Every structure is written in C-alpha cells, then in structure tokens.
N, C-alpha and C positions, 0 to 999 in steps of 0.2 A: 705441876699442874697444867694445866691445856686447856683450849677453848676451838670444839668442834664447832664450825659457823653451819648451818645449814644454811644456802643459800636464795635464797625469797624475790618475786618478781611480784611488779604492781598489778596484779588484776591474778594471783594465782588462791587459787580459793585455798578455803582454810584446813576441807581435809587432805589437800593435795600440800598441804606443807605440813599435817598432821606425817601422812607419810612418807615422804622426805625426812625428815627425823626422823623414824624405826627407821626406816636403812638404812641411814646411817650406821645409829645407833650400832643395831646387825652389825655391819656392819665391821663396824672396832669392836665385838666383841669374837666374830669369826673372828680376824683378826687373830688380835690378843690369843686366845685359842693354840693358832696357829705358828704367833715364834714368842708366846713366853707359858709354855706350856706348865707350869713350877709354879706358875702366879698364880694366885683367888683372885679368883674377882668376885663385883658383885655391880648389876645397875639397878641404881634407886629415880624412881621414877615420883611425881606433885602427885601424879590423881592412881587412884584406881582402875579407873576403863584407860589410861595409856599402860598401866606397865602388862595390865591383858592382852591391848594392842600388840604389845611386844612380846610377849610370849607363843605367841600367833604364827604373831611373824619369823621369831626366832626356830619353832617351832616347824616349820615351813621350808625353812634354808638347811637344816640341819639333816634332814631327807639327801641332799649331795653330800651332807659330810659325815657320812658312819664313821670314817678314820678319827673322828671328835669326839667319836659318843664317849672316850676315858675322861675325859678333860665336865663333862655334862654329868656325868654321874653323883647325882644324892646322896651317898654310902662316902661321897667324898671326905673327910675334911674338913673342915671346913671349904664348902660344895659350893657351887656357882646359887646366884640367887638374882630372882629379877623379885624386887618388892620398892610399897611405892611407900612414902617420907615418914606416913607415918607404923611402922611394921620395922626400921632398920633400928631400932634401939638396942644401944649390946651388937651389933655384927657388927663383925670390922672383918676386910680382905685389905689383902695386898694394896689388888689395882678397888676405886672406883669409877662404875661412870653417869653421870645424873644428868635425867635427861629430864628438862621443865615440860618438852610437853606444849604449852600457852604457845598461842599463834598471833599473827598479826593475821585481821579482818583483808578483803580483799583491795579494800585501797588505800594500804598499810601501815592505816591506823591499828598501835594495840591497847585493845581489853584490858585491862590494868585489878584486872582478877582473876590471880594469883589461888585461887581455893584456897589450900591451909594454909599458905601464908597470911593470907588478908584477913586475917581473925586473931585475936591474940593470943600471944603467944607464938608467933607463926615465924619471929627469927629465935624461939627456941628449936620447932621444928629441922629448920634451915640448919643451926648449925649444930643438928648432930648431923645431917648428914653429910653435910664438909669435912665431918672429924673422921666418917668411919675409913676411909684407905693407907695405909700403910706407909703404898710406896709412893702411889702414885694415882693424881684422878684427873678422872677428860671428865668438860660442865658440855654440854652437847640445847645448842638451843638457835632456833630460827630467828630469832633477833638479837640487837646489841645491851648494854650495859643504856648508852647514849638514846635507847627507845622508850625507856623507863621513865617518866616525870615525874618525881617527885612532889610536884603541885596536884594531881590528879592521884596522890593516896597518900595517907598519914600513919600504912603502917607499914612498924618494922622491919614484920618480915619481906617486905619490899622492896624497905631500904638497902639492909641485906642483902635483899639478892640482886641491885643495881649495882653496889662493892664489890661482891662476889665476881661477877660477872668480867667487871673490868679486870681486880684479881685475875682471875682464869687469864684475859685474853693478852696478858701483859708478864706471862709466866709463870705468876706468882709473886708477882713485883709491883709492890703500887706505882701507880701513876705519876712519872715527877715533875707535877701540876703545878706551880704559886699562887696563893690566890693572898696578895699584902694589905687588902682591904679593911680585914677586918681585921689587920693588929691597933692595939691600942698606943695611946701617943707612945709613954717607957719603952712597948717594945719595935714600935714603929723607928725612936731615935736612934737604939742598938741597932738598928735591921739597917737604919741608913747610914753610921758610921762602922760597921761594919762592911759595908758595901761601898764606900770610901776607899776606907784599905786592901782592899781586892780580895776580900771573901766569898770567892761564891752562895749565895744562899738561897734554900725554898721557904716558904716560910709557910705557915701552917699545915703540912707535914701527916698526909696518915689519914684514914679512911674512916677513923670511929666521931663519932660526938663530938669529941677533946682529939685535938689535931696540938704536936708541937709545935709548936711557936715556933721556930725556925728551927733547920738541922742546914748546917757548914758542910761547901763541897772542898777538897780538894783542887785543889788547882790545876794541876797536872793530869788525876787519872781522872775526872770527874765522878769517884765516892764518894760519897757522904762518911762522914769525919766526925764528928762531932756536934750534939741534941743540944 
C-alpha cells in the first residue's frame, strides 16, 4: 500500500491540480504495463468526470506506446479498467490505483465535498474501493490526510478517507501516536504503573472509532508485542 502525493503550490489553479493528478495516474498505469505486464490492473476514481478525463489522457498517451496494446486488450481475462467508485462492486485486480481527484482551491483550502463519500453510505463505497486489490494498492491525491478537517464534515466516508490516506502514506501501517488524554482513571492507573516499570506503551492505538486501550512495545526492537 502506497500513497503517491501530487505536489501542490499556493496559487495553483484547480484545473492544473486535476491535470497533474491525471498525468501522475497515466504515468503509473504505463509504468505498471511495462514493468508488471503479468499483473492485472484497475483504476478507481471518485467521480465519473474524473474517470473520463483519465480515459482520454491514457488513450492519448498510448499512441506513443503501441507496444503495450496487448496489456490493454479488453478481451484479456480480468482486463484493465477505469471505473468510478460506484461501478466496482465485485471487480478485483492484482493491483489497483485509487485516484481521489478532488483538489484544493488556489488559496490552499480543501473543499470538504467529496461527492459520493460525503453522502450516507459513503464509507461503504470507499470500503469496496480499497478492498479490490489482490496484491498492491496505490492511492493518488493532491492533498494529505492532515488537510481533511473532521470538524468540517460529519460524514463517515470522509472520516474513513482521512484515516486511509494516513494509512497509505505510512505504507499500510497505522501512525504510532499516543493519546493518553482519553484514558479513564483505571486505565490511566494501569498505564502509569506499567510505564514506571519500564514498559514502553502507546495509548488508544489504531484508527477505528474503538481503539485499543494501550499496546506494549518490546523494549529493544520497538515492535508491538501485547494489546
């Protein structure tokens, strides 16, 4: 699992950001076809318009890569596809590229309207999208998880997107953050006692609404050993 972050600079027009993301996805698709021709591939987008832009850009780019024609042959088993998030139920490929498509405004503000994710059930749509890959998953976006402010949206889909971008940016590992401010008094007492005895701990570990109260690390390897 990896995150391909498309660079953004203040003053950059939204159309330019969209174009840069499309260019990045096309680059990833062509590189995959060249370097992993035996692995099947699919591209998932949030919206229909973004999927259409990708299709047009890829079609144009492939005019200079006629040697890759067989990879994109629609008669292949599990052939290459570009689909929006509402069309991929049941589809699986070895590798999936998820292109978010939504971009910042020129002043750096990120509008918190993420199309189908914002609506009721958006978290289920995203969950389907992020589970279509058998081997590898690449998320492409022009913003990071820290740009999503959950104070500006109560959507479960938007919340999942924030957590998943963080997850992808860390190579498929949750970020090791400790937040002991939400421990209840009994948990806090246990936490403090274990810490005094030399056990490294992380409190409220994980990304779900219900986090693990605390996890213990190995004192030498820094690996998690006990929840």
